[in-house]
N, C-alpha and C positions, 0 to 999 in steps of 0.2 A: 382318961389316963395320960399322963404326959410321956413324951418321948425321951430317950435318953441318947445324948450325943456321945457316940463311941469313937469319934475321930481322934486322931492324935494329935495334941497341941502342937502348934507351930514351934520350931526350935530353929535358932540362928544356925547357920554354918559355921562351924570354928575353924575359919581360915580367912585371909586377908582378901579383900576384893579381887585384886590383881595377882593371886597366886597362880599355880600351874598344876591343874589336876593331872595325874599321869595319864598319857595317851599313848597308843601305839600306831604308828604309821607305817606301811609297807608301800614300797615303790617298785614297780616293774620296769626295769630298763635302766641303763646306765648310759645313755647318750647324752646329747646337748640338755636335754629336759631333766633327767634323773639327776645329773650332775649338779644342774642348778638348784634343783630341789635339796640336794644334799649339802649345798652351801646355806642356803636361805633359812631352812628349817632349823638347824642348830644355832644359826646367828639370831634369829628372831624369837624362837620359841624356847621354852625350858621344859625338862622333865618330859621328853618325848623320847619313846622307845622307836628308835629309827634303823630301818633295814632297807637296803636296796639291793633286789634280786636282778643279776645280769647273768644271762644264759650262755654269753661268750666269755673267753679266757681273759678278757680286758675289758676296761672300759672304753667308750668311743662310739658305741651304737652303730649308725650306718657306715660311719668312717672308719670303722675297725673292720665291718663285714665286707664292704665293697674294696676290693683290691686290684680291680681289672687294670690293665694298662691306660694310662690317659685319665684315669679317675681324678677329678678335681671338682671344686665348687664352681657353678656357672655364674655367679654373681661376684662382685668384687670382695676380696677377702677380708678388706678392713671393714666391711659391713656385715660379715658373716662370723662374728665373734662376740662374747660378752661385753657388754657396755662397760663392766667395771675392771675388765682385763683386757685391753688392746694390746695386740701383739704388734710391735715395730719391725719384725724381722720376717714377714711373710716373703717369700722369694720370688713370688709372682703376683700380678693383679688378680688372677684366678688361682688360687692356692691349691697345690696337689694333694691328694688324699693323705699321704704320709704325714704331711705337716699338720693338716687339721686334726688328725687323730692325734698326733703328738701335742698339739695344742690343748686338746681335750683331756688328755692324760696328764699333762703339766698343770692345767688348771684344778684338776681333781686332787693331785697331789698338793698343790700350792695351799689350798683351801680346806684340806683335811676331809675330804669326802670319802676316801679309800677306808676310812676307819668304818663307815657303815655299809661298805658294798661287800655283797657276797657274790664272787664270781663263779662261773660255771654251775649255776643254780637256775634251773629252768621251772617257771611256773606252770604246772600242769592244769590247774583249775582253780576257780574263785567262787565261793558261794556264800551267800549272805544268810546268816542265821538271825531270824528275827526275834527269837526268845533271848539269846544272848546279846542281841545288837552288835555282833561282830561279823566281820569277813573271815572266813575260813579258806585257807590257801592249802593246796598240795603242791608240793616243791619236790623236784628231783634234782640231786647233785649229778651233774653230766658226766663228771669224772669216775664216780663210784658207783653210779646207778641207784644209789641209796634215796629213798622217798621219804619224806617226813610231812608233818602237818604244823601250820602256823596259824596265828589269827591275828586280826588287827581291827582297830576301831575305825581307821581311814585307810582306804586303798586307792592309790594312785597308778594309773596305767601310763607310763612315760615311754612307751614303746615306738612312738611315732608312727607314721603312715607309710614309710618305706622301709619296712623291716621284714615283710613277708613276701618273698620272692613269687612271682607269677610266671609259671611255665607256660608256653604256648600250647595251645589244644590243637595239636597237629596228629593225625593218624599216623602211626608207625615211628613215632619218636623214640619209644623205648626199643625198638628193633635196630637203631642204628649201631653198627659195630665199631665206629670211631669214638674220638672223645667228645663228650657233650659237657658243656658247662654253661651256668647262668652267670651273668655279670655281676650277681651278688654271691655267687659260689664259685669264685675264681681258682682254677688250679694254676698255682704260681710256678709249679715244677714242670708244667708242659712246655716242651720246645716247639714253637711255631715256625721255625726255620724250614724253608722249602715244603711248607704245607699249603694244601687247598683249603681255604678257610670259608665256612658259610657263616655270615652273620645275620640272625634274624631280627629284625626291628629297626627302626630309625627314630627312637626316642633319645632322651638325653645321654644315657649310657652308650647306645650304639654310636652317637655322633662323637663322643670321645674315644671309643674303642678303635673304630676305623682307622683314624689316621695314625694311630700308634702301631696297628698290626700291619698297615700298608707300608711302612718303612722297613719292617724286618725282611732280611734277604731271602728271596726265593718264595715269598709268600704270593698266593693268587687268591684274592678275595671275592666272594660271591654276596653281594649285598641283597638281600631279600627284602624289598620295601613295598609296603602297601599303603602307607599314608603319606599325604602332603605334609610339609611342615615348615615353618619360616625359620631360617637360619639368619638370626639377626645380626647386624653390626655388633662387636663386642660392646657390652653394656658400658657406660661410662667414657666412651671415646672423647665427647666434647668436655667431660669432666677431667680426663687426663691432659687435655690441651689446656684447660683453664690452669692446670697446675705446672705448665710447662714441661709435660711427659709426652712422648712418643707413642701413640695408640698402637703403633705397630711393634714396639717392644713390650711385650707383656711380663718380662722378667725385670725385676728391680736388680739394679747394680749393687755390687757391695757398698759403694759410696752412698746410694740412696738409702739403704737399710741402715747404715751407720748413722745417716743424718736423722732418720726417723727415731733411732734410738736415743741420739744426743739431744735431739731438739723436740720436747714434747709438744710445744706449741705448733710447730710444722705438723707433726703427726695429728695432732688434733684438728687442725684445719683442713688436712687432707681427708680425715675421716668425716668432717662436718660437709664438706662439699659434696662427697658422695651420698651423704645421708639425704641433704637437701634435694639433690637429684633424683634419688629414688622416691622421696616422699612427694615429689611435684610433677610426677608423670601419670598419676592415676588416671586422668582423662583419657589416656591412651586405651583404657579398658572399655570406654563407652562407644558404643556401635555408632559410627557415623561421625564421630568427633573430629574437628581440625587436626588433632594431634594424631588420631588413628589414620586418617586418610593420608597424612604426609608421610607416616612412617612406612605405610603399604607402598607407596610410590618410591621412597627412598630405598627400602629393604628389596624390593623387586629388581631394581636396576642393579643393586650391589650383588644379588645372587646371580642374576644373569651374566654379570661381568665376570664373576669368579668361576662361573661354569661355561664360559665362552667356548672352551675346548670340545665340550660335548652339549650343545644347546638343548638336546632331547632330554637331558635330565633336568634342567630348568623348567623345561615346558611341562614335565610331570610333577617336579617337586614343590613349585610355586603354587601355594594355596589360592583359592577364592574366599576361604574364610578370613576373619579378622586375625590381626596379630594378637596373639594372647589365648585364642581359643584352645589350641594346644600350647603347653608349657614352651615358651620361646628359649632358646639357647644360642649362646654366642658361637658355639662350635668352631674354635680356632683350628684350622687346618683341615675341616671335615670336607668341605665343598673341594678344596684342592685336591684331597685323597681321591675323591670319586672321579675325577677326570684323568687319573693316571692309568697306564696301560695294563697294570695288574689289578685292577678292579674292574668287577663286572656289576653293573647296576640293574637289577632285576626286578621288574614291577608285576610280572606275571604271577598271579596267585599260587601259592603251593598246594598240591593236591595230596601228596603223602611224602614220608620220609622213608626211604629205604634202608637196608643195611649198609649200603655205600655211598648214599648221597641223598637228593632231594629230587622228586618229581614234580613237576609243574603242570597245571591244569591245560596247558597246551600240549603236554605229552612230552616235553623237552626234559631230559634228565641232565642234573647237574652233579656230577661227582665230587664229593668233599671228604676231607681227612677229619676235619673237626667242625662241630656245630657250635656256635655261640649264640646262647639265647639271650638277646638283649632286650627283654621284654617285660621289663618293669616290676611293678609291686602290686599286691592286692590292696590298693590304697583305699578303697571305699568298702573294705569289709570289717567284720569284727575281729577282734585279736584271735590267733590261730589256737588259743586255747579256750575252753567254755568258762564264761563268767554268768554266775546266775544270781539275779536280783530277788526281791520279793516274790512270793508265790511260785518259786522255782522258774521264773521268767529267764530265758538265756538272753544274753545280749545279741546273739545271732538272731534270735527270733525278733527281738525289739528293733533290730536295723534292717527289718524288712517293711516295705519294699525297698527302703533306701535308708542309709544311716543318717541320723540328726541327733543333735545335742545342744541343748541351750548353751549359747554362747560359746559353742564347740567343747564345753568342759563337762556338762553335768546331764544324766538321763534320768527320766523318771522312772520309779520302781527300783532305782539302784541307789540305796541310802549311803552316804559318806563315801561315794564314789566319784572320782574325778579323771579327766582324760587330760594329757598334754598333748598338743598338736592332734587332737580328735577330729571329727568331721567338721569340715568348713574352719580350718585352721590356717590353712597355707595362704599365701598371698601372691598377687599376680606382679605387684611391684613393691618395693620398699624393702625394709629390714624384717626378716622372718625371726631372727634371733631376738629382737626386742619384743615381738608379740610373745614369743616363748616365755621371755622372763615376766612379762605381764600376767600371763596365764599362771605360772608360778607363784606370782605375789598374791594373785586372787587366790589360790589354793591354801597358801599359808594364812591369809586373813580368815579362811573358812576354819582351818584347824584351830586357829586361836579362839574363834567365837565359841566353837564347840568346847573347848577346853575351859575357857574362863567363865563362861555363862551356863555351865552344867547342862548342855544339850547332849544327848545320847546321839541323835541323829538328825542329819538335814537331807532333804530329799527334794529335788526341783519338782515343781507342780507340773502335772501332765498338760495344763492348758497353756502354761508358759512356754513349753516345748513345742506345742502346735503354734502358738503365737510365732515363736522363732522361726519355725519351718515355713510358715506363711510370708514371713518377712524376707527371708533369703529368696524363695521362690519368685516373689514379686520384684525384688531388687535386681536379680540376674537377668529379668527379662530385656533390659535395655543395654546389657553389656555384649560384648563379643564372645564371651564365654558359653552363650547359648548359640552360638552359630553352628552350622552343621560340620561337625569335626569328631574324630575319635579321641578323646582325652580322659586321663587318669583323673582330672577334676570332675568328671561325670559320674553318675550313678550307672549300675548294671554294668560294670566293668569297662566304662568308658562310653557307652553309647546310650545311656539313659537321657531323660529330659530334666533331671535335678542336678545341680551343681553341688557335689558333697565335698569337694576338695578345698574350696576358697573361702575366706572370709568374705561376707557380703560388704565391702566397702573397702576403704584405704586402710593402710597400716595404722595411719594416725586415728582413724575412726575407731579401729580396734582397741588401740591403747585407752581411748576414753570410755568405751563400753566396758572395758575390763577394770577401770580404775576404781571404782566404789562399788562393791556387791550390793544388788537390790535383794536385801534379806526377806522382803515381803513376797518374793517369788519363789520361796522354798517353804515346806512343811516342817515342822519342829516337833521332836519328842524330847522331854526332859529325862534325864538320868532317873532310874528307878530309886524310890525311896525319898524324893525330894518334896512329895506331897502336892498340896494344890497352889502353894505360893510359888509364883513364877518368879519373884525377886530373891529367891534363897542365895542366888549367885553373888548377891551384895556382900554376904559374908559377916564378918564379926565386927565390922565398923573400922578396921585398920587396912592399911596399905602396906605390902610389901617393903615399901621404900622406907618406911621408918621403923621395921620391926628389927630386932636384934640380929645382927650378921653372924657369919660364921667364920672361924680363924680370926686372922688379923682384920677382917672388915667390921667395923663398928655397927653399921647399918645394912639391912637387905638391900638397899638401893642407896640414893641421894635425897634426903628429907628436903632439900631445897632445889631440886632438879629444875624447877620452872623458872629460875633466874639464871640459869646458864645460858650464855649467849646462843649455844647450839639449838636450844629449844624456843627461843624468843623470836617472834615475828616482828621485826621492826618496821614500822610503817613510815612512809617519807612525810616529813613535816610539811604541812600546809595542803599538800595534794596527794594523800594516799593512794588515789587511784591511778596515779603514774607509776605504780610500782611495776619495774622491768621484768620482774619474774612472772607476774600475773598477766603481763601483755604477751609474754611467751607461750603461756598456756593458762586458759580460763580456770578460776577457782572450782573446786569440786567438794561436795561434802565428804 
């Protein structure tokens, strides 16, 4: 008896090959990362239902949240901006928080990002529905406390790794009767005048807060310091000298800012010099390198000189670990503040906090009126809201014993889920913002592939995540990042043996790794109803570029786009291998 073929005959998809299947994208966070995606997704894609949820009352991310005195970027401002929107008007080499926040807000407005942003919307949970192939989000409006549900085909966590404040785990903290504030939860209305101020920590934020509070009339500072740290000469000293600038004058004059604004070539050359400097000091991260040894000698002498009034501070503060094991910071004014008469540098461990002050393990009591917790962020943890992937696996569980994500972007068992500035995203030297841009570009390419080729899901293979984790662990063995120090770069709250905060290589290495997605590293599911034929996405034989247009547009695109100069790659006659562009950066598929 013959068999009967009950399968459905193959039918063409009645759409052009380069059409735009409707797709919903939800982004969590409107800082540097979320704003970037809010520009590139509408620029490069079509038919995308885009929403950016931001829990704060404004865009700006960490630069909106952190408002402590002295808050500023600790790398040259001209390297801490979008490549396509350079700001000629930074007031200082290390721009203050207010300017960076205003720059982000201005960029978001300039490029239409605010159309897609829902402010005061806090994502409470995200759960993958494997039947619907959707992410289900629970969102709360922080102003009205209204809660609603949303769904998405693609979910991007763009909240960064410096957004969840880490409070110190010290007995009695809640019993303190004075003012308590975290550097990321600053009380701008508090009057520090004539106050006894306790500052816990000596990381980047404490290094900026201390000189600001030290100058306030009548303050008496008690700096509780448990860690050694390198306070480096301000980054870019020799760069500033190259450009005829005085490294001791970190503020730009009105004349310099006007010249940057009126002379784009001068601004570009200034930026270029800074970027070349940042991109060519990667060797400082290699343990025992000549650059590392030279820097240790130079920075040790500089710290001793700046602390000569109180040499005992230099004796405690100068580390034995390499420069970069903990995040290095220029700290303008920090060492100078520590030697002032109204600053007490305390290295004895804290035993407990009492209603009126701090008790040390030596038994000494230190009375304070206000406690400033400059204790950083939970940089190596999962987001502070639950994210559940396939099989109800939580991201928190998946990030144990330490967080890891393929190329810092993707996690196995979490389909269509990407992270911006996820584990192993930061950089020891070079431009962080250009890495951020390239991560965003990678994600946009993934969204387009899902949309164009009719895939329902893409999920990184677990073996590729294991390969990545193994690569990272092996790479960092020869670097100063694995020296003995307490650092947010490390797992287990800063004391683990895994480097989870930094990219395993240079900035330029990261750009090349993110340049062309390796699709074979992912598992793919086609959308329901497409049948067995995996080439159904080829459509009906047409391209959108020569289909009838809408309104005044005759065509959906340009039927002869391929001869437009902007699309033509003109080779050099005789010796095409002398192409200057490809000498600057090798070709890639």
